[in-house]
C-alpha positions as CSV (number, residue, x, y, z in Angstrom):
1,X,-0.1,0.1,-0.1
2,X,3.1,2.3,0.5
3,X,4.4,1.9,-2.1
4,X,1.2,2.6,-4.3
5,X,0.8,5.7,-2.7
6,X,4.5,6.9,-3.5
7,X,3.8,6.2,-6.9
8,X,0.1,8.2,-6.8
9,X,2.4,11.0,-5.3
10,X,4.7,11.1,-8.0
11,X,2.2,11.0,-10.6
12,X,0.4,14.0,-9.3
13,X,3.6,16.2,-8.7
14,X,4.0,17.1,-11.9
15,X,0.8,18.8,-11.9
16,X,0.4,20.2,-8.5
17,X,4.6,21.7,-8.8
18,X,2.8,24.3,-11.6
19,X,5.5,23.5,-14.0
20,X,3.9,26.4,-16.0
21,X,3.8,29.9,-15.8
22,X,-0.1,29.9,-14.6
23,X,-0.1,27.0,-11.9
24,X,-4.5,27.5,-11.4
25,X,-4.7,25.8,-15.2
26,X,-2.0,23.7,-15.1
27,X,-4.1,20.7,-16.9
28,X,-2.4,17.4,-17.1
29,X,-1.2,15.7,-19.6
30,X,-2.4,12.5,-21.7
31,X,-0.2,10.2,-20.0
32,X,-0.9,12.2,-16.3
33,X,-4.3,11.8,-16.9
34,X,-4.5,8.1,-17.4
35,X,-2.0,7.3,-14.6
36,X,-4.3,9.0,-12.1
37,X,-6.7,7.3,-13.8
38,X,-5.4,4.1,-13.1
39,X,-4.1,4.5,-9.6
40,X,-7.0,6.5,-8.5
41,X,-9.1,3.2,-7.0
42,X,-6.3,2.7,-4.9
43,X,-5.4,6.1,-3.2
44,X,-6.4,6.0,1.1
45,X,-5.3,9.4,1.2
46,X,-8.4,11.5,1.0
47,X,-6.3,14.9,0.4
48,X,-3.9,13.2,-2.9
49,X,-7.1,11.8,-3.8
50,X,-8.9,15.3,-3.9
51,X,-5.9,16.6,-5.8
52,X,-6.7,13.7,-8.6
53,X,-10.2,14.4,-8.6
54,X,-9.2,18.4,-9.8
55,X,-7.1,16.5,-12.2
56,X,-9.3,14.7,-13.7
57,X,-11.8,17.4,-13.9
58,X,-9.6,19.9,-15.3
59,X,-8.6,17.7,-18.3
60,X,-11.9,16.6,-19.2
61,X,-13.1,20.6,-18.6
62,X,-13.8,21.2,-22.6
63,X,-14.5,17.7,-23.7
64,X,-16.7,15.5,-21.5
65,X,-18.0,18.2,-19.0
66,X,-20.5,15.7,-17.1
67,X,-17.4,13.8,-15.9
68,X,-15.9,17.0,-15.2
69,X,-18.7,17.8,-12.9
70,X,-18.6,14.5,-11.3
71,X,-15.1,14.9,-10.3
72,X,-15.1,18.4,-9.1
73,X,-18.2,17.1,-7.0
74,X,-16.1,14.8,-5.4
75,X,-13.5,17.3,-4.6
76,X,-15.5,20.0,-3.0
77,X,-16.7,16.7,-0.9
78,X,-13.2,16.0,0.2
79,X,-12.6,19.9,0.7
80,X,-15.7,19.9,3.0
81,X,-14.7,16.8,4.9
82,X,-11.1,18.5,6.3
83,X,-12.4,22.1,6.2
84,X,-10.3,23.2,3.4
85,X,-12.0,26.6,3.2
86,X,-9.6,27.4,-0.3
87,X,-10.1,24.2,-1.9
88,X,-13.8,24.5,-0.8
89,X,-13.9,27.9,-3.0
90,X,-12.1,26.4,-5.8
91,X,-14.0,23.7,-6.4
92,X,-17.2,25.6,-5.9
93,X,-16.4,28.2,-8.7
94,X,-15.2,25.1,-11.4
95,X,-18.0,22.8,-10.2
96,X,-20.4,26.1,-10.7
97,X,-19.1,27.0,-14.1
98,X,-19.5,23.2,-15.3
99,X,-23.4,23.2,-14.2
100,X,-24.0,26.3,-16.3
101,X,-22.1,25.2,-19.3
102,X,-24.4,22.0,-18.5
103,X,-27.5,24.2,-18.5
104,X,-28.2,24.0,-14.6
105,X,-28.3,28.1,-14.2
106,X,-29.8,27.8,-10.6
107,X,-27.3,25.6,-8.9
108,X,-24.7,27.4,-10.6
109,X,-25.4,30.5,-9.5
110,X,-25.9,28.7,-5.9
111,X,-22.1,27.6,-6.1
112,X,-21.0,30.8,-7.3
113,X,-22.2,32.7,-4.8
114,X,-21.3,30.6,-1.6
115,X,-17.7,30.1,-3.2
116,X,-17.5,34.1,-3.3
117,X,-18.5,34.1,0.7
118,X,-15.8,32.0,1.7
119,X,-12.8,33.4,-0.7
120,X,-13.9,37.0,0.4
121,X,-13.3,35.7,3.9
122,X,-9.4,36.6,4.8
123,X,-9.8,33.4,7.1
124,X,-9.7,31.0,4.4
125,X,-5.9,31.7,4.3
126,X,-5.6,29.6,7.8
127,X,-7.0,26.3,6.2
128,X,-4.3,26.4,3.5
129,X,-3.3,22.6,2.0
130,X,-0.9,22.1,-1.1
131,X,-1.5,25.9,-2.5
132,X,1.2,24.9,-5.8
133,X,-2.4,24.2,-7.6
134,X,-3.7,27.8,-7.5
135,X,-0.4,29.7,-7.3
136,X,3.5,29.0,-8.2
137,X,4.5,30.8,-5.3
138,X,2.1,29.1,-2.5
139,X,1.5,32.3,-1.4
140,X,-1.7,32.0,0.9
141,X,-3.4,35.7,0.1
142,X,-2.1,34.9,-3.6
143,X,-3.9,32.0,-3.8
144,X,-7.3,33.5,-2.5
145,X,-7.5,36.5,-4.5
146,X,-6.4,34.3,-7.8
147,X,-9.9,32.1,-6.6
148,X,-11.5,35.2,-6.0
149,X,-11.3,36.9,-9.2
150,X,-11.8,33.6,-11.1
151,X,-15.1,33.5,-9.1
152,X,-16.1,37.0,-10.1
153,X,-15.8,36.7,-13.8
154,X,-16.8,33.5,-13.9
155,X,-20.1,34.6,-11.9
156,X,-20.4,37.9,-14.6
157,X,-20.4,35.7,-17.1
158,X,-23.5,33.5,-15.7
159,X,-24.8,36.3,-15.4
160,X,-24.4,38.0,-19.2
161,X,-25.4,34.0,-20.4
162,X,-28.5,34.4,-18.4
163,X,-29.6,37.9,-19.6
164,X,-29.1,39.6,-16.1
165,X,-26.5,42.1,-18.3
166,X,-27.0,44.9,-15.9
167,X,-25.2,42.2,-13.4
168,X,-22.4,41.2,-15.4
169,X,-20.0,44.0,-15.9
170,X,-19.7,45.0,-12.1
171,X,-18.5,41.3,-12.0
172,X,-16.0,41.8,-14.3
173,X,-14.8,45.0,-12.9
174,X,-14.4,43.3,-9.8
175,X,-12.1,40.4,-11.3
176,X,-10.2,43.4,-12.9
177,X,-9.5,45.0,-10.4
178,X,-8.1,42.1,-7.6
179,X,-6.5,40.7,-10.7
180,X,-4.6,44.2,-10.8
181,X,-4.0,43.7,-6.7
182,X,-2.6,40.3,-7.5
183,X,-0.6,41.4,-10.4
184,X,-1.8,38.6,-12.2
185,X,-0.9,38.9,-15.7
186,X,-2.9,35.9,-16.5
187,X,-6.0,36.3,-14.8
188,X,-6.3,39.9,-16.6
189,X,-6.4,37.7,-19.9
190,X,-9.4,36.4,-18.5
191,X,-11.3,38.9,-17.7
192,X,-10.1,40.9,-20.9
193,X,-11.8,37.7,-22.6
194,X,-14.7,38.3,-21.0
195,X,-15.6,41.5,-21.1
196,X,-15.0,41.8,-25.1
197,X,-17.3,38.7,-25.4
198,X,-19.5,41.0,-23.3
199,X,-19.3,44.4,-25.8
200,X,-19.4,42.2,-29.0
201,X,-22.6,40.8,-27.9
202,X,-24.2,44.3,-27.3
203,X,-22.5,45.3,-30.9
204,X,-20.2,47.5,-29.4
205,X,-17.5,46.4,-31.6
206,X,-14.7,49.5,-31.5
207,X,-14.5,48.9,-27.6
208,X,-14.6,45.0,-28.0
209,X,-11.4,44.9,-30.2
210,X,-10.0,47.4,-27.8
211,X,-10.5,45.0,-24.5
212,X,-10.2,41.7,-26.7
213,X,-6.4,43.1,-28.0
214,X,-5.3,43.5,-24.5
215,X,-7.0,40.4,-23.4
216,X,-4.4,38.6,-26.3
217,X,-1.7,40.6,-25.5
218,X,-1.6,39.7,-22.1
219,X,-2.0,36.2,-23.0
220,X,1.5,36.5,-25.0
221,X,3.1,38.1,-22.0
222,X,1.8,35.7,-19.2
223,X,2.5,32.5,-21.6
224,X,-0.9,31.5,-20.3
225,X,-3.1,30.7,-23.7
226,X,-6.1,28.3,-22.3
227,X,-8.2,31.6,-23.1
228,X,-6.4,33.0,-26.2
229,X,-8.4,31.2,-28.5
230,X,-11.6,32.4,-27.5
231,X,-9.8,35.4,-27.6
232,X,-8.5,36.0,-31.1
233,X,-12.4,34.3,-32.0
234,X,-14.2,36.9,-30.4
235,X,-11.9,39.4,-32.6
236,X,-12.7,37.8,-35.9
237,X,-16.4,37.8,-34.9
238,X,-15.8,41.5,-34.0
239,X,-14.6,41.9,-37.4
240,X,-17.1,40.2,-38.9
241,X,-19.4,42.7,-37.8
242,X,-17.3,45.3,-39.4
243,X,-17.3,43.5,-42.7
244,X,-13.5,43.2,-43.0
245,X,-13.9,39.8,-43.6
246,X,-10.3,39.1,-44.8
247,X,-9.4,40.5,-41.2
248,X,-11.6,37.8,-39.9
249,X,-10.8,34.7,-41.3
250,X,-6.9,35.5,-40.5
251,X,-8.2,35.5,-36.7
252,X,-10.6,32.8,-36.4
253,X,-7.9,30.5,-38.7
254,X,-5.1,31.7,-35.4
255,X,-8.2,30.5,-33.2
256,X,-8.2,27.7,-34.5
257,X,-4.6,26.5,-34.3
258,X,-4.6,27.6,-30.8
259,X,-7.5,25.7,-29.2
260,X,-6.2,22.2,-31.0
261,X,-2.8,23.2,-29.1
262,X,-5.3,23.8,-26.4
263,X,-7.3,20.8,-26.9
264,X,-10.2,22.9,-26.4
265,X,-13.1,20.6,-28.6
266,X,-15.5,23.8,-26.8
267,X,-13.3,26.5,-28.8
268,X,-12.9,24.4,-31.9
269,X,-16.8,24.3,-31.6
270,X,-17.1,28.5,-31.7
271,X,-14.4,28.1,-34.0
272,X,-16.2,26.4,-37.0
273,X,-19.3,28.4,-36.2
274,X,-17.7,31.4,-36.3
275,X,-16.2,30.6,-40.1
276,X,-19.3,29.0,-41.0
277,X,-21.0,32.7,-40.1
278,X,-18.5,34.4,-42.5
279,X,-19.0,32.1,-45.0
280,X,-22.2,32.7,-45.8
281,X,-21.7,36.4,-45.6
282,X,-19.9,35.5,-48.1
283,X,-21.9,33.7,-50.2
284,X,-20.1,30.7,-50.3
285,X,-22.7,27.9,-48.6
286,X,-20.3,25.0,-50.0
287,X,-17.9,25.9,-47.2
288,X,-20.1,27.4,-44.5
289,X,-21.8,23.8,-44.4
290,X,-18.3,22.1,-44.3
291,X,-17.4,24.1,-41.1
292,X,-20.9,24.2,-40.1
293,X,-20.8,19.9,-40.2
294,X,-17.6,19.8,-38.1
295,X,-19.0,22.0,-35.4
296,X,-22.0,19.4,-35.2
297,X,-19.6,16.0,-33.4
298,X,-17.5,18.4,-31.2
299,X,-21.1,20.0,-29.7
300,X,-22.5,16.7,-29.0
301,X,-18.9,15.4,-27.6
302,X,-18.7,18.8,-25.0
303,X,-22.6,18.1,-24.2
304,X,-23.4,22.0,-24.1
305,X,-26.8,22.6,-25.2
306,X,-25.9,26.3,-26.2
307,X,-23.6,25.1,-28.7
308,X,-25.7,22.7,-30.3
309,X,-28.5,25.1,-30.6
310,X,-26.4,27.2,-31.9
311,X,-25.0,24.8,-34.5
312,X,-28.5,23.4,-35.4
313,X,-29.5,26.8,-36.1
314,X,-26.5,27.1,-38.0
315,X,-27.3,24.7,-40.5
316,X,-31.0,25.4,-40.5
317,X,-30.2,28.8,-42.3
318,X,-27.6,27.2,-44.3
319,X,-29.9,24.5,-45.6
320,X,-32.9,27.0,-46.2
321,X,-30.3,29.1,-48.1
322,X,-29.5,26.2,-50.4
323,X,-33.7,25.2,-51.3
324,X,-33.7,22.5,-49.1
325,X,-36.3,23.2,-46.9
326,X,-36.7,19.6,-45.6
327,X,-33.0,19.8,-43.8
328,X,-33.7,23.5,-42.8
329,X,-36.9,22.8,-40.9
330,X,-35.4,19.5,-39.5
331,X,-32.5,21.5,-38.0
332,X,-34.7,24.2,-36.9
333,X,-36.8,21.6,-34.7
334,X,-33.7,20.0,-33.0
335,X,-32.4,24.1,-32.5
336,X,-36.1,25.0,-30.8
337,X,-35.8,21.4,-28.8
338,X,-32.1,22.2,-27.8
339,X,-33.2,25.7,-26.7
340,X,-36.0,24.4,-24.7
341,X,-34.1,22.2,-22.5
342,X,-31.2,25.5,-22.2
343,X,-34.2,27.9,-20.7
344,X,-37.5,26.4,-19.5
345,X,-39.8,28.2,-17.3
346,X,-38.8,25.8,-14.4
347,X,-34.9,27.3,-14.3
348,X,-36.0,30.6,-15.5
349,X,-37.9,30.7,-12.2
350,X,-35.4,28.9,-9.7
351,X,-32.6,31.0,-11.1
352,X,-34.9,34.1,-10.1
353,X,-36.6,32.8,-6.9
354,X,-32.4,32.5,-5.8
355,X,-31.7,36.3,-7.0
356,X,-35.2,37.4,-5.4
357,X,-34.6,35.5,-1.7
358,X,-31.2,37.2,-1.6
359,X,-32.5,40.6,-2.1
360,X,-35.2,39.9,0.3
361,X,-32.9,38.9,2.6
362,X,-30.8,41.9,2.6
363,X,-33.6,44.0,2.3
364,X,-34.6,42.3,5.8
365,X,-31.6,43.1,7.2
366,X,-32.1,46.6,6.5
367,X,-35.1,47.2,8.0
368,X,-34.0,45.2,10.8
369,X,-31.0,47.8,11.0
370,X,-33.9,50.5,10.8
371,X,-36.0,49.3,13.7
372,X,-33.0,49.1,16.0
373,X,-32.0,52.8,15.1
374,X,-35.6,54.0,15.8
375,X,-35.8,52.2,19.5
376,X,-32.6,53.8,20.3
377,X,-32.9,57.3,18.8
378,X,-36.7,57.3,21.1
379,X,-34.7,56.1,24.3
380,X,-31.8,58.8,23.5
381,X,-34.6,61.5,23.1
382,X,-36.2,60.7,26.5
383,X,-32.8,61.2,28.2
384,X,-32.7,64.8,27.3
385,X,-31.1,68.0,25.8
386,X,-27.8,66.3,26.3
387,X,-27.7,64.1,23.3
388,X,-29.2,66.3,20.8
389,X,-25.7,66.2,18.8
390,X,-25.9,61.7,19.0
391,X,-29.5,62.2,17.4
392,X,-28.6,64.1,14.5
393,X,-25.9,61.7,13.9
394,X,-28.1,58.8,13.9
395,X,-30.6,60.3,11.8
396,X,-28.5,61.2,9.2
397,X,-26.8,57.8,9.3
398,X,-30.4,56.3,9.1
399,X,-31.2,59.0,5.9
400,X,-28.0,57.3,4.3
401,X,-29.4,53.6,5.2
402,X,-32.9,54.6,3.7
403,X,-30.5,55.6,0.3
404,X,-29.2,52.2,0.2
405,X,-32.4,50.6,0.6
406,X,-34.1,52.5,-1.7
407,X,-31.0,51.1,-4.4
408,X,-31.7,47.6,-3.2
409,X,-35.7,48.1,-4.3
410,X,-34.3,49.8,-7.8
411,X,-32.1,46.7,-8.3
412,X,-34.6,44.3,-6.9
413,X,-37.0,46.1,-9.6
414,X,-35.0,46.0,-11.9
415,X,-34.4,41.6,-11.6
416,X,-38.1,41.3,-11.9
417,X,-38.3,43.3,-15.5
418,X,-35.6,40.8,-16.5
419,X,-37.7,37.8,-15.5
420,X,-40.7,39.0,-17.2
421,X,-38.7,39.2,-20.4
422,X,-37.9,35.8,-20.2
423,X,-40.6,34.4,-19.5
424,X,-42.6,36.5,-22.3
425,X,-39.9,34.5,-24.3
426,X,-41.1,31.5,-23.2
427,X,-44.7,32.4,-24.1
428,X,-43.6,33.0,-27.4
429,X,-42.1,29.6,-27.8
430,X,-45.3,28.1,-26.7
431,X,-47.1,30.1,-29.8
432,X,-44.9,28.8,-31.8
433,X,-45.5,25.2,-30.7
434,X,-49.2,25.8,-31.3
435,X,-48.9,27.4,-34.8
436,X,-46.5,24.2,-35.5
437,X,-49.2,21.5,-34.4
438,X,-52.2,23.8,-36.0
439,X,-49.8,23.8,-39.6
440,X,-48.9,19.8,-39.4
441,X,-52.9,19.0,-39.6
442,X,-53.8,21.9,-42.0
443,X,-51.1,20.7,-44.4
444,X,-52.3,17.3,-44.1
445,X,-55.3,18.3,-46.2
446,X,-54.3,19.1,-49.2
447,X,-51.5,15.8,-49.2
448,X,-54.8,13.9,-48.8
449,X,-56.1,15.1,-51.8
450,X,-52.9,14.6,-53.9
451,X,-52.5,11.1,-52.9
452,X,-56.1,10.6,-53.9
453,X,-56.3,12.2,-57.2
454,X,-53.1,10.5,-58.1
455,X,-55.1,7.2,-57.3
456,X,-57.3,8.4,-59.3
457,X,-55.4,9.4,-62.6
458,X,-53.2,5.9,-62.2
459,X,-56.7,3.8,-63.3
460,X,-57.7,6.4,-65.3
461,X,-54.2,5.7,-67.2
462,X,-55.0,2.1,-67.2
463,X,-58.8,3.0,-68.5
464,X,-57.0,5.1,-71.5
465,X,-54.7,2.4,-72.3
466,X,-57.6,0.4,-72.7
467,X,-59.6,2.0,-75.2
468,X,-57.1,3.3,-77.5
469,X,-56.0,-0.1,-78.1
470,X,-59.7,-0.9,-78.8
471,X,-59.4,1.7,-81.0
472,X,-62.3,3.9,-79.1
473,X,-61.2,7.3,-79.8
474,X,-63.5,9.3,-78.2
475,X,-63.8,7.7,-74.9
476,X,-59.8,8.1,-74.9
477,X,-60.3,11.8,-75.3
478,X,-62.7,12.2,-72.3
479,X,-60.9,10.2,-70.6
480,X,-57.5,12.3,-70.9
481,X,-59.7,15.3,-69.7
482,X,-60.7,13.8,-66.8
483,X,-57.1,12.8,-66.0
484,X,-56.1,16.9,-67.3
485,X,-58.5,17.9,-65.2
486,X,-57.8,15.8,-62.3
487,X,-53.8,16.9,-62.4
488,X,-54.7,20.3,-62.1
489,X,-56.6,19.4,-58.8
490,X,-53.2,17.7,-57.7
491,X,-51.3,21.2,-59.2
492,X,-54.0,23.3,-57.3
493,X,-53.8,21.0,-53.7
494,X,-49.9,20.5,-54.2
495,X,-49.5,24.5,-54.5
496,X,-51.4,25.1,-51.3
497,X,-49.4,22.7,-49.3
498,X,-46.2,24.6,-50.5
499,X,-47.9,27.8,-49.3
500,X,-48.8,25.8,-45.6
501,X,-44.9,25.0,-45.6
502,X,-43.7,28.7,-46.5
503,X,-46.6,29.9,-43.9
504,X,-44.7,28.1,-41.2
505,X,-40.9,29.3,-42.2
506,X,-42.6,32.6,-41.8
507,X,-43.7,31.9,-38.7
508,X,-40.8,30.4,-37.0
509,X,-38.4,33.7,-38.1
510,X,-37.2,35.3,-35.4
511,X,-38.9,38.8,-35.6
512,X,-36.8,41.7,-36.8
513,X,-39.3,44.1,-35.0
514,X,-39.3,46.1,-38.8
515,X,-42.8,46.4,-39.8
516,X,-44.0,45.2,-42.7
517,X,-47.1,46.1,-45.3
518,X,-49.4,42.5,-45.0
519,X,-52.5,41.4,-45.4
520,X,-54.5,41.2,-42.1
521,X,-57.2,39.3,-43.3
522,X,-55.7,36.4,-44.7
523,X,-53.1,36.3,-41.6
524,X,-56.9,36.6,-39.2
525,X,-58.3,33.5,-41.4
526,X,-54.6,31.7,-41.2
527,X,-54.5,32.0,-37.0
528,X,-57.7,30.9,-36.7
529,X,-57.9,27.9,-39.0
530,X,-54.4,27.2,-37.2
531,X,-55.3,27.8,-33.8
532,X,-58.5,26.1,-34.2
533,X,-56.6,22.5,-35.3
534,X,-54.4,22.8,-32.8
535,X,-56.7,22.5,-30.4
536,X,-58.4,20.0,-31.6
537,X,-54.9,18.0,-32.0
538,X,-54.9,18.2,-28.0
539,X,-58.6,17.6,-27.4
540,X,-59.6,14.8,-30.0
541,X,-63.9,15.2,-29.1
542,X,-63.6,18.8,-29.6
543,X,-65.5,20.6,-32.6
544,X,-66.5,24.5,-33.0
545,X,-68.4,26.6,-35.6
546,X,-65.9,28.8,-37.0
547,X,-67.5,32.2,-38.7
548,X,-65.6,34.5,-40.1
549,X,-66.4,38.3,-41.8
550,X,-63.7,39.9,-43.5
551,X,-63.9,43.6,-45.0
552,X,-62.8,42.8,-48.5
553,X,-62.4,47.2,-48.9
554,X,-59.0,46.7,-46.6
555,X,-55.6,47.2,-48.0
556,X,-52.7,45.8,-46.7
557,X,-51.4,47.7,-43.6
558,X,-47.7,48.0,-41.5
559,X,-46.9,45.4,-38.7
560,X,-44.9,42.9,-37.3
561,X,-46.7,40.3,-38.6
562,X,-44.6,37.5,-36.4
563,X,-45.7,39.7,-33.5
564,X,-49.7,40.3,-34.7
565,X,-49.8,36.4,-35.2
566,X,-48.9,35.7,-31.6
567,X,-51.7,38.4,-30.6
568,X,-54.5,36.8,-32.9
569,X,-53.5,33.0,-31.5
570,X,-53.2,34.3,-27.7
571,X,-56.8,35.5,-28.8
572,X,-58.3,32.2,-30.1
573,X,-56.8,29.8,-28.5
574,X,-58.5,31.4,-25.1
575,X,-61.5,31.4,-27.3
576,X,-61.7,27.9,-28.1
577,X,-60.8,27.1,-24.3
578,X,-63.6,29.5,-23.0
579,X,-66.3,27.4,-25.7
580,X,-64.7,23.8,-24.5
581,X,-65.0,24.7,-21.0
582,X,-69.0,25.6,-21.5
583,X,-69.4,22.7,-23.6
584,X,-68.2,20.6,-20.7
585,X,-71.1,21.9,-18.6
586,X,-73.8,19.2,-21.3
587,X,-75.7,22.9,-21.9
588,X,-79.0,21.7,-24.2
589,X,-79.1,22.9,-27.3
590,X,-75.4,24.9,-27.0
591,X,-73.3,24.9,-30.2
592,X,-69.6,26.0,-29.7
593,X,-69.0,28.8,-32.2
594,X,-65.6,31.4,-32.8
595,X,-66.0,34.2,-34.7
596,X,-63.7,36.7,-36.5
597,X,-65.1,40.1,-38.0
598,X,-62.6,42.7,-39.7
599,X,-63.5,46.3,-40.7
600,X,-62.3,49.6,-41.2
601,X,-63.8,52.7,-38.4
602,X,-62.0,56.0,-39.4
603,X,-58.2,55.2,-39.6
604,X,-58.5,52.5,-37.6
605,X,-58.6,48.7,-38.7
606,X,-61.0,46.7,-36.5
607,X,-60.6,43.0,-35.4
608,X,-63.4,41.2,-33.2
609,X,-62.9,38.0,-31.9
610,X,-66.1,36.8,-30.4
611,X,-67.1,33.4,-28.5
612,X,-70.3,31.7,-26.7
613,X,-68.6,30.6,-23.5
614,X,-68.8,31.4,-20.5
615,X,-67.8,34.9,-20.3
616,X,-65.3,36.6,-17.7
617,X,-66.3,37.3,-14.2
618,X,-67.0,41.2,-13.8
619,X,-64.3,41.0,-10.6
620,X,-61.6,40.4,-12.5
621,X,-62.0,42.2,-15.9
622,X,-59.6,44.5,-14.8
623,X,-56.5,42.1,-14.1
624,X,-56.9,40.0,-17.1
625,X,-54.1,42.0,-19.3
626,X,-52.2,41.9,-15.8
627,X,-48.5,40.3,-16.0
628,X,-49.2,36.3,-14.6
629,X,-52.7,36.7,-14.2
630,X,-54.7,33.7,-15.2
631,X,-58.6,32.6,-14.9
632,X,-57.0,28.7,-15.7
633,X,-56.3,26.3,-13.0
634,X,-52.9,25.8,-12.3
635,X,-50.3,24.7,-14.6
636,X,-52.6,25.2,-17.7
637,X,-52.0,29.0,-18.0
638,X,-49.1,31.4,-17.5
639,X,-50.8,34.2,-17.1
640,X,-48.5,36.0,-20.2
641,X,-50.8,35.3,-23.0
642,X,-52.9,38.5,-23.1
643,X,-50.1,40.8,-21.2
644,X,-48.2,40.1,-24.2
645,X,-50.5,40.7,-26.5
646,X,-51.5,43.9,-25.1
647,X,-47.8,44.9,-24.6
648,X,-47.4,44.4,-28.9
649,X,-50.6,46.2,-29.5
650,X,-49.5,48.9,-27.9
651,X,-46.5,48.8,-29.1
652,X,-48.2,49.2,-32.7
653,X,-49.7,52.4,-31.9
654,X,-53.2,50.7,-31.4
655,X,-55.6,49.5,-28.5
656,X,-57.2,46.3,-27.3
657,X,-60.1,46.1,-25.8
658,X,-62.5,43.3,-23.6
659,X,-66.5,42.9,-24.1
660,X,-67.8,40.1,-21.9
661,X,-71.2,39.2,-20.2
662,X,-71.4,36.0,-18.0
663,X,-72.9,33.0,-19.4
664,X,-73.1,35.0,-22.6
665,X,-69.2,34.5,-23.5
666,X,-66.7,37.5,-24.4
667,X,-65.2,39.7,-27.3
668,X,-61.8,40.9,-27.6
669,X,-61.7,43.9,-30.2
670,X,-58.3,44.7,-31.5
671,X,-57.4,47.9,-33.2
672,X,-55.0,48.8,-35.3
673,X,-53.7,51.8,-37.1
674,X,-53.9,51.8,-41.2
675,X,-50.6,54.3,-41.7
676,X,-47.4,54.4,-39.8
């Protein structure tokens, strides 16, 4: 057993002794990784085993993130067992990074906050063991600051990815300040890389280039190049935005070479996606497809949902440009599934609840301080004029703390607004799913016609040949006329199916927010049918009368078509839900009916959607457009449909109104301007 322990320590020594210029990211070689794996089951010393887990996790960090997280979690368990605070903070940071890369944002946030709390405390330096894995000089303070800097810029990246951009820059700034205080050029290179990414994502190209060039300089100066590939890739993307395609290609190919040297599958995925995008912009679709397909297996290998969604989206765009609609739709569907898995409602709610709970905790602490101070002030006033100066000082301090409380409340409000934005996006994706279900049902009808008429023509051709052989020319001509009529019907229904597919692609396209002239009658009619078929797909026995009265004098009007489609689908879905609920009551003589009417009134278009359901109770009529309010049972509605519709119509310069009578039905009226 002693021999095995000696062999284990010798195997770990090259990694733990920090042979490279930046000890924190001194990854083991393939040979060391294989050796550690071989002797791991035989290691009895738990602290050595803890270091072994960290080594294995770092080697797998950019290739097998689920396995990397497992080893980091084992590292954390042992660090907690022995009370090694810096090792705990380090394990929390790296395991949190793996969690958010695997799509678990709430779990990542919890670990980052816990790690920062530990690393901020100078007392954590006292429980140090084998710090050579963190810093070459083995100084506890240097090691603590390195871990704390890593935690801050990793947390800043998580906030940015999750949509909390207002919180990300302060975290990056804190990481930069700590790295400067620690004279840590390697960490500065990482911070500049992430800050450059932030500016790039927010279309601030000049700031992005300035910061990213600093990141490359730090990487070259320190010799620590783990993040240099990402930095060069972001520079390439920035040049793409600036339409300097030659410079962009040079930078991305340079990034590819660095990522190959660093054995970074994730970095290579990003490089190939960037090259695919670059060649699309240059209309070189074959080259674009080549690099997108190279990125696909790498994204699967790293098990990164975000990268997978990006690859599927890129492939869908390429196949669409090449005219391969089937492949475009298939990859688009795969992208939607990946995005749904990454940003489902439950994760968003959990993530927001953590931040909100933290804000409530801080607010409660401030309120407790204010209560205590008020009590002290009351007792002091009873003591007399001798303590007037003390009272004045307390009041001044109280005012300062109220200002701090106001800032906390303002931050809480910003968090709530950010949550609403994410939930609205989820509602939009739900609308897309319902549209797709309706389209699938709608497209079946023309396909049935095409199949049936094809079968009839096959039989008619047999009859035609028979008549021609018998010399019955007139009968042959009559049969050929029937074939011609059937072919025209096949052509008609084929074009109808083609129109439905094109409509589906139009609806699934991400909205640019730009208004375009569109036929509101056609949109309303299509949304009614798609919503009806989607509802029937989920409720097989449901049937309703559909009534339409469209004003033929209405010309095309300016609107953002995808947004108005979401409004109409929401309203039609609510109408079908209402009449279906009333149908369940089995009222004698009741026939579910949903109608849509369009008309011109002055300088506006009015769209009326009416149902004969149970109506809306008067006590809730004033709340229906409020976010998160719903009259549906728990689990059947998010309460965002009407709120989202209200905001969209307002953004178009229009209004949405409701008329309702209990037990008789409801009517929603959407008014849109005729002109810009």
